[in-house]
N, C-alpha and C positions, 0 to 999 in steps of 0.2 A: 543112758550109758552105752547102748549099742552103737549109736552114731559115733561116739568118741572112740570106741574100739575099732570100728570100721575106718574111721579117719586116721587112726594110728597105724593100722595095718597098711593103709594106702601110703601114708607118709614113709614108713619103713621100706615098703616095696620101691617107691620112687627114689629114696636115698640110695638104695642098693642097685638102682637102674635095672630092675627086674620087670618083665612084662606080666600082665595079669595071667597070661597063659602059663608062664613058668611057675608062678606062685600057686595058681589053681592046681597044677600038677603036683606040687609039693604037698598041698592039702589033701590030695586024693579026689578032688572034684572032677566030675565028668566034663565040665566046660568052664570057661572063664566067666560066663554070666553069673554063676553062683558067687564068685569072688566079687564081681562088680556090684551085685545086690548087697553084699556085706559092706563093701566100701561106701556105698551111698546111704546105708541105713535102712534099705528096703527089706533086708533079711537079718534076723537075729543070729548071733554067733552061739553055737552050742558049746557046752562046757568042754567037751573033748576037742573041739576045733580051737578053742581059746588056748588050751594046753599045747596043741600042735603049733599054734602060732608062736608060742614062746620058744619052742624048739627050732622052728624054721628061722626065726630072726635072732635067736640068741639073746633074748631079753627076759627080764623077770615078769611074772604075772602082774605085778604092781604097775608096770609100764602101761598096761592096758586098763587096769581097774582104778588106779589112783588119779583122780582128776587134777591133782596138784603137781603131777610130774610133767 
């Protein structure tokens, strides 16, 4: 499921024409590499980060967790 979450974060970021640096800053990460690792599935998304993603992108948690959306 983490890969799906990362892919959806990347998709939303690209749809909004945001750079990894911009989104990483919104998450409060120290660098864009952390976001890159999430987008590629190399790093899991913590629960608080998932909630933050819903705030950043203005979507429901279901967007990230429901595989049928």
